[in-house]
C-alpha positions in Angstrom: -0.3 -27.0 10.1 0.7 -24.4 7.6 -0.5 -20.9 8.6 -1.3 -18.2 6.0 -1.3 -14.5 6.9 -4.1 -12.7 5.2 -3.7 -9.6 7.4 -4.2 -6.2 5.9 -1.1 -4.7 7.5 1.4 -5.2 9.0 1.2 -8.1 6.7 3.0 -11.1 5.1 6.6 -10.8 4.0 8.7 -13.4 2.1 10.4 -15.8 4.4 13.8 -15.0 3.0 13.3 -11.3 3.7 12.4 -11.9 7.3 15.4 -14.2 7.8 17.8 -11.8 6.2 16.5 -9.0 8.3 16.6 -11.0 11.5 20.1 -12.1 10.8 21.2 -8.5 10.3 19.7 -7.6 13.6 22.1 -10.1 15.2 25.1 -9.4 13.1 25.2 -7.1 10.2 27.7 -8.0 7.4 31.3 -7.9 8.6 30.8 -5.2 11.1 30.5 -7.4 14.2 27.6 -5.2 15.2 23.8 -5.5 15.1 22.1 -3.4 12.5 20.0 -2.1 15.5 23.0 -0.6 17.3 25.3 0.7 14.5 25.4 4.3 13.3 23.3 5.2 10.2 26.3 7.4 9.2 28.5 4.4 8.5 29.5 3.5 5.0 27.8 0.1 5.5 24.4 1.6 6.1 24.8 4.3 3.5 25.3 1.4 1.0 21.9 0.0 2.2 20.2 3.3 1.7 21.7 3.8 -1.7 20.9 0.4 -3.0 17.3 0.5 -1.7 16.7 3.9 -3.4 18.3 2.6 -6.6 16.2 -0.5 -6.7 12.9 1.5 -6.3 14.0 3.5 -9.3 14.9 0.4 -11.3 11.8 -1.7 -10.5 9.4 1.2 -11.2 11.4 2.7 -14.0 11.5 6.1 -12.3 12.4 8.9 -14.7 15.2 11.4 -14.1 14.2 14.3 -12.0 12.6 12.3 -9.2 13.9 11.5 -5.7 13.2 8.4 -3.6 12.9 9.0 0.1 12.5 6.8 3.1 11.0 8.7 6.1 9.1 8.1 9.3 5.6 8.9 10.3 3.6 6.5 8.1 1.2 7.5 5.3 -0.9 9.4 8.0 1.9 12.0 8.3 2.0 12.3 4.6 -1.6 13.3 4.6 -0.4 16.5 6.3 3.0 16.8 4.5 1.4 16.7 1.1 -0.7 19.9 1.5 2.0 21.5 3.6 4.4 21.3 0.6 2.0 21.5 -2.4 -1.3 23.3 -1.5 -1.1 27.0 -2.2 -4.6 27.8 -3.1 -6.8 24.8 -3.9 -6.5 21.0 -4.1 -8.8 18.4 -5.6 -9.4 15.1 -3.8 -11.2 11.9 -4.9 -12.7 10.2 -1.9 -12.7 6.4 -2.1 -12.6 5.4 1.6 -11.4 5.9 5.1 -7.8 6.8 4.2 -8.8 9.1 1.4 -11.2 10.8 3.8 -8.4 11.3 6.3 -6.1 12.7 3.7 -8.8 15.1 2.6 -9.4 16.2 6.2 -5.8 17.1 6.7 -5.6 19.1 3.5 -8.5 21.3 4.6 -6.2 22.7 7.3 -4.1 24.4 4.6 -6.4 25.7 2.0 -9.5 25.1 -0.1 -10.2 21.5 -0.9 -12.7 20.3 -3.5 -14.0 16.8 -3.4 -14.5 16.2 -7.1 -15.7 12.6 -6.7 -16.7 10.2 -4.0 -18.1 6.7 -3.7 -19.5 7.3 -0.2 -23.0 7.0 -1.6 -22.5 3.2 -2.0 -20.3 2.7 1.1 -17.2 3.0 -1.0 -17.8 -0.1 -3.0 -16.6 1.3 -6.3 -14.0 3.6 -7.8 -15.4 6.8 -9.3 -14.2 7.4 -12.8 -16.5 10.0 -14.3 -15.4 13.3 -12.9 -14.0 16.6 -14.0 -10.5 17.6 -12.8 -10.3 21.4 -12.1 -7.4 22.9 -14.0 -6.9 25.6 -11.4 -6.2 23.2 -8.6 -2.6 22.8 -7.3 -2.8 19.0 -7.4 -5.2 16.0 -7.6 -5.0 13.5 -4.8 -5.9 9.8 -5.3 -5.8 6.7 -3.2 -5.1 3.8 -5.5 -6.1 0.9 -3.3 -8.6 0.9 -0.5 -7.7 -1.8 2.1 -11.0 -1.6 4.0 -13.5 -1.7 1.2 -11.6 -3.8 -1.3 -11.5 -1.5 -4.3 -8.6 -0.5 -6.4 -7.6 1.9 -9.2 -5.1 -0.1 -11.2 -4.5 2.5 -13.9 -2.4 5.7 -14.2 -4.9 8.4 -15.2 -4.2 11.4 -17.5 -4.6 14.7 -15.6 -4.2 18.3 -16.6 -2.8 19.0 -13.1 -0.1 17.3 -11.0 -1.3 14.0 -9.4 -0.3 12.8 -6.0 -1.2 9.2 -5.0 -1.2 7.2 -1.9 -0.1 3.7 -3.0 0.5 2.3 0.4 -1.2 -1.1 -0.3 -0.5 -1.8 -4.0 2.9 -0.4 -4.8 5.1 -2.9 -6.6 2.1 -5.0 -7.5 2.0 -3.6 -11.1 4.1 -1.4 -13.4 3.4 2.3 -12.8 4.0 5.2 -15.2 5.7 7.4 -12.6 6.0 10.2 -15.1 2.2 10.8 -14.6 2.6 11.6 -10.9 4.1 14.5 -9.1 4.4 12.2 -6.0 3.7 8.7 -4.9 3.8 7.7 -1.3 2.8 5.1 1.2 3.4 3.1 4.3 5.7 0.2 3.7 4.0 -2.4 5.8 2.0 -4.0 3.0 4.1 -4.8 -0.1 7.5 -3.4 0.8 8.7 -3.8 4.4 7.8 -4.1 8.0 6.1 -1.2 9.7 8.2 1.8 10.6 9.2 3.4 7.3 7.3 5.4 4.6 8.4 5.6 1.0 8.1 8.7 -1.1 8.8 9.2 -4.8 8.7 12.9 -5.6 9.3 15.0 -8.6 12.0 17.5 -7.6 10.8 20.5 -9.6 7.4 20.3 -7.8 9.0 21.3 -4.5 9.5 24.8 -3.0 6.6 26.4 -4.7 4.3 27.2 -1.8 4.6 30.6 0.0 4.2 29.3 3.5 7.2 28.5 5.7 7.6 24.8 6.2 9.0 23.2 9.4 12.3 21.5 8.6 11.1 17.9 9.2 7.9 18.4 7.2 9.8 19.9 4.2 10.4 17.3 1.5 13.4 19.4 0.3 15.1 18.6 3.6 15.0 14.9 3.0 15.9 15.2 -0.7 18.9 17.3 0.1 20.1 15.0 2.8 19.3 11.7 1.0 16.8 10.6 3.7 19.6 11.0 6.3 18.7 14.4 7.9 17.9 12.6 11.1 18.3 9.0 12.1 16.2 7.0 9.6 14.3 3.8 10.6 17.3 1.6 9.7 15.8 -1.9 10.2 12.6 -1.3 8.2 14.8 0.3 5.4 17.0 -2.8 5.4 13.9 -5.0 5.3 12.7 -2.9 2.4 16.0 -3.5 0.6 15.6 -7.3 1.0 12.0 -7.1 -0.3 13.1 -5.1 -3.3 15.8 -7.7 -4.0 13.3 -10.4 -3.7 10.9 -8.7 -6.2 13.7 -8.3 -8.7 14.8 -11.9 -8.3 11.2 -13.1 -8.8 10.9 -11.3 -12.1 10.0 -7.7 -11.1 6.7 -5.9 -11.0 5.4 -7.6 -14.1 5.7 -10.9 -12.4 4.1 -9.5 -9.3 1.2 -8.3 -11.4 0.8 -11.7 -13.0 0.7 -13.4 -9.6 -1.8 -10.8 -8.2 -4.2 -11.5 -11.1 -3.8 -15.3 -10.6 -4.6 -15.1 -6.8 -7.5 -12.7 -7.2 -9.0 -14.5 -10.2 -9.1 -17.7 -8.2 -10.6 -16.2 -5.1 -13.1 -14.0 -6.8 -14.3 -17.0 -8.9 -14.9 -19.0 -5.7 -16.7 -16.1 -4.0 -19.0 -15.8 -7.0 -19.6 -19.5 -7.2 -20.0 -20.4 -3.5 -23.5 -20.2 -2.2 -22.3 -19.2 1.2 -20.6 -15.9 0.3 -20.9 -12.8 -1.8 -18.4 -10.1 -2.7 -18.8 -6.5 -1.5 -16.9 -4.5 -4.1 -18.4 -3.7 -7.5 -16.9 -6.0 -10.1 -15.2 -3.3 -12.1 -13.5 -1.9 -9.0 -12.4 -5.1 -7.3 -9.0 -4.9 -5.6 -6.4 -7.5 -6.3 -4.7 -6.8 -3.0 -7.6 -6.8 -0.5 -10.5 -9.1 -1.4 -13.6 -8.4 0.7 -16.6 -10.6 1.0 -19.5 -11.4 3.4 -21.9 -14.2 4.0 -24.6 -14.6 1.4 -28.1 -13.3 2.2 -29.8 -15.5 4.8 -26.5 -16.9 5.9 -25.3 -13.9 8.0 -25.5 -15.8 11.3 -22.8 -18.2 10.1 -20.1 -15.5 9.9 -18.5 -16.1 13.3 -18.6 -19.9 12.7 -16.8 -19.6 9.4 -14.2 -17.3 10.9 -13.5 -19.8 13.6 -13.4 -22.7 11.1 -11.0 -20.9 8.8 -8.7 -19.9 11.6 -8.6 -23.5 12.8 -7.4 -24.4 9.2 -4.5 -21.8 9.4 -6.2 -18.8 7.8 -5.1 -15.9 9.9 -6.2 -12.3 9.6 -9.3 -12.7 7.4 -11.8 -10.9 9.7 -13.2 -7.9 7.8 -12.9 -4.3 8.9 -15.7 -3.2 11.2 -16.9 -0.7 8.5 -17.6 -3.6 6.1 -17.9 -6.7 8.3 -17.5 -10.2 6.9 -14.1 -11.1 5.7 -11.0 -9.7 4.0 -8.3 -11.7 2.4 -5.3 -9.5 1.8 -3.2 -11.0 -1.1 -0.1 -8.9 -1.2 3.0 -9.8 -3.2 4.4 -12.3 -0.7 1.2 -14.4 -0.5 1.8 -17.6 -2.4 -1.1 -18.9 -4.6 -1.1 -22.0 -2.3 -2.5 -19.7 0.5 -5.4 -18.6 -1.7 -6.0 -22.3 -2.7 -6.1 -23.2 1.0 -8.6 -20.5 1.7 -10.8 -21.6 -1.2 -10.7 -25.2 0.2 -12.0 -23.9 3.5 -14.8 -22.1 1.8 -15.7 -25.2 -0.2 -15.6 -27.4 2.9 -17.7 -24.9 4.8 -20.3 -24.8 2.1 -20.5 -28.6 2.0 -21.0 -28.8 5.7 -24.0 -26.4 5.5 -25.8 -27.6 2.4 
């Protein structure tokens, strides 16, 4: 039986990426060593780092004046690092879910934080769009995709102040106008790599402007100056990221990833809307292409556990929804083939037929 991984993260990776990474963990290139045991200071690993950074810039068309970093700590550490490096007096945050809430909470430790918009009133089922950006704030913080609630901002907004965006779960799923951002960051364990590395794309001239002293490891300038090699980087996840970047390029780049994302999401949302057993949870104008959330239709709630068991028996892994939403969540990241979505749709149709 074919198994499809719909987990929200760590999540599905292309088979060839996993194989190449596994092979390197046994024997890396011509070194005679495992990637896990060799020094990150070797020319061989430096070449990995250089190529991975170059491919990020190529695939996203990153302008001059930006640095690409690979660091540890996950996006959760970035919630702290962002205000540490950028918040001097005041910051503006848009609250679209759990991760945006956590980012905002960390920022409040460093200065005044204004929540200029929130979708908490509707349990984060939509993306706020009608809000005023304060021109006296140091930066605006956004979360582009909300894995728990299944909402997504798939556009690069115009802002009078620098924009910083957590793109953990939708990076490389569409073209991005990087010039509209002061910084983009995210955990890699969705669309880029295995867990253990965080990507950062930062505009160099935004750094070094706050008056507070910044601890060495928390200072982005440390990692820019040392090319992400100030301390031992997470070498295996970075190598895995490189293989994924190569795979994206070979598949046709982010434009092709965007086409596939729409294809998968259109199919699954159409079935959710058609099927009498289910209903979507996110507002239609805010639906995520990466994390598709749905629950049992009204009056069918008692069948949720039965459907989960049935789908798992058919090879659908990781579709249980987050506890804050319930129901189901099908994460359709770049590596998910359309056949996986078609298989899930078949399960939904068979389940409906069994209960008519």
